[in-house]
N, C-alpha and C positions, 0 to 999 in steps of 0.2 A: 073325601080326603081333600084337605086344603093345606098346602105347605105353609108352615108357620112363617109369617112375614118377618123379614129382617129389618124392614123400614117401611115407610108409607108408600103405597103404590103411586105411580106417576099420576099427575093431575089429570082428571077427566077419565080415568080408567079404573073401574071398580074391580075388586077382587071377586073371584067366583068360586063356588063350591064345585069340586071336581067329582062328577058322577062316573060310575063304571062306563067304559066305552070312550073315555076322554083320550084325545091324541094331543100330546103336549110337547112343546119344544123349549129347550133351554139353549140360548146362545151365550156361551161363557167366554170370559177373557182372562181367567186366571185358574190355576190348578185348585186354589182354595175354594173358589166359587163352584167349580165342578164337583169337588169332593164333598163339600158341605151338603149339597142337594142330594148327591148319590147316597150317602149314608143315612141322611134324614128320611128320604122317601122309602128306602128299604126298611128302615126301622119301623116306620108307620105301617107298612104292609105286613111285616112279621107280627107286630102287636095286634093287627086286625085278623091274624090267622090266615092271611092270603098266601097264595102260592107266588113266590117272587123269583124272577129271573133277572140276572145282571149280566149284561154284555159289555165288558169294559176291560181295558188294560190297566186300570188304576184302582181296582178293588184290592185291598190288602186285609187278610184275615186278622192280623194282629191289630191293625188300626180299628177294624170293626169291633173287635172285642173290647178295646178301650173306650170307644165312643158309645157302645151300647151297654156297658156294664151297669150303669146307673139306671137303665131302663128295664132291667130284668130280662134282657134278651141273651140267650145262650147261642152265640153264633155257631159254635161247633155242632151243637145239636140240630140247629136249623139246616146246616149243610149236610149232616149225616142223614137226616130224615128226608132231604131233598125238598123241604119247604122253601129253601133257598138254593138256587143253582147259579153258578158263576161260570161264564165262558169268557175267553179273551176275544178281542175284536176279530182276529183272523178266523177263529173257530166259528164265530157267529155270522160274520158278514162275507168272508172271503175263503170259504173252503175250496181247495184246489186252485186258489189264486184268482177266482172269478166271483163276481157279484151276480147272483141269480135271484131276482125278486120272487119268482114263482116258488122256489124252494123255501125262501124266508117266509112267505105267506102261508105255505103249507105247514111250516114249523109252528107259526103262531096259532093257526087254527087247531092243530093237534094239541098244542100246549093247553089252550083254553078248554078244549073238549075233555082231555084226560084229567085236567085239574078239577073241573066241575064234577066229573064222575067220581073222583076221589073225595069229594065233599068239601073242597075249599070254597069259601064264600066269595072269593074274588081272585083275580089274577093280575099281577103287576109286573110289567117288563120295563127295565131301564136300559137303554142302549146308547153307547157312545159311538158316533159315526167315525170310523178310522180315516186318517189322512190318506192311506194307501188306496182307498176306494176310488179316489179321483183319477188314478192312472190304471186301475185294474179293468180287465175286460168286463163289460156290463155296468161299469161305474156311471156311465152317462144316463142310466135309468134310475138314479136315486130319487128324483122328484116324482117319477111315475110310481115308484115303490111307495113313497110316502102317501101319495093320493090313495093308492090301493089299500094301505093300512087303515086310513080313515074309513074307507068303505067296508073293509073287513070287520072293523070294530062295531059297526052298526048291528051285526048279527052275532058277533063273538065279543061281548063287551068287557074286554080286559082294559086295564089302565096302562097306556103306553107313553113313556117319556123318552124323547130323543135328545141327546146332548150333542151339540156342534161347537167346535172350537173356532172362535172368530179369528184366532191367530193363524189358523191353518187354511180355512176356507175363505175364498175372496168375497168381497162385498156383494158382487152380483149374485153369487151362489147363495149367500146368506139371505139376501132379499127373497129369492125364489123359495128357499127353505121356509121362510116365515109365511109365505103365501099358502103353503100346504099344511099348516098346523093351525087348528082353530083356537088353541090355547097356548099362551107363552108363560114362561116363568121369568119374571122381572123383579130383581132385588128380592128374591125369595118368595114372591107372591104370585099366585096363579091368576092370570088376567085374560079376558077375552081378547082375541087378536083382531084388530080392525083391518089388517091386511089379508085376512084369510079369504081364499077363493074356494067355493065348494069343489070337491075333488073331481066330479065328472066335468064341470065347467072348465077346470084347469086342464084336464086331459084333452078335452075337445079343442081348446085354444092351442095347446101344445102341438097337437097333431096337425092343426090347420097351419101352424107356423113352419112345420117341418117340410 
């Protein structure tokens, strides 16, 4: 799966094919940029018969119907069959007002295992990181969580796409977020991330700084 490029990739950075197990980050600066990728990647997953999970406050069924009508995707049927499941950000990331990485990782593991048992050829998760996580108990563990997602995907190769709003998260946080994702989406194209630090190396360095 390679997102359809909306323009040429930045000079010196080649587009990459995204294989199962990819951990991808989109840093976006507009609602249009966020939504374009969200609906496009979900449509690609549904057409590929993958199990798709969307964790976002901005998925709208009516919008999906309109965007996907010419692709032959019945969004109502996808939701009814649970090929597509949609959670809001609070349900996904902050149940009981807390961010608990272990619970999230258990959810991702269970989702992958149950989906493959049901015969889905792949699993795709798109998650929008909510602003409230920065102040919630456990929110300081975002980067640890992202590292552990990369490690989990090595054994449970879903395709995971994380969306971060650069208007909400500060520059220092965004820089660290980039370090823990091996692939980024830039101008609609998937690119290898030169800032990426292998997850165990990042965790070791973080613990040494603590």
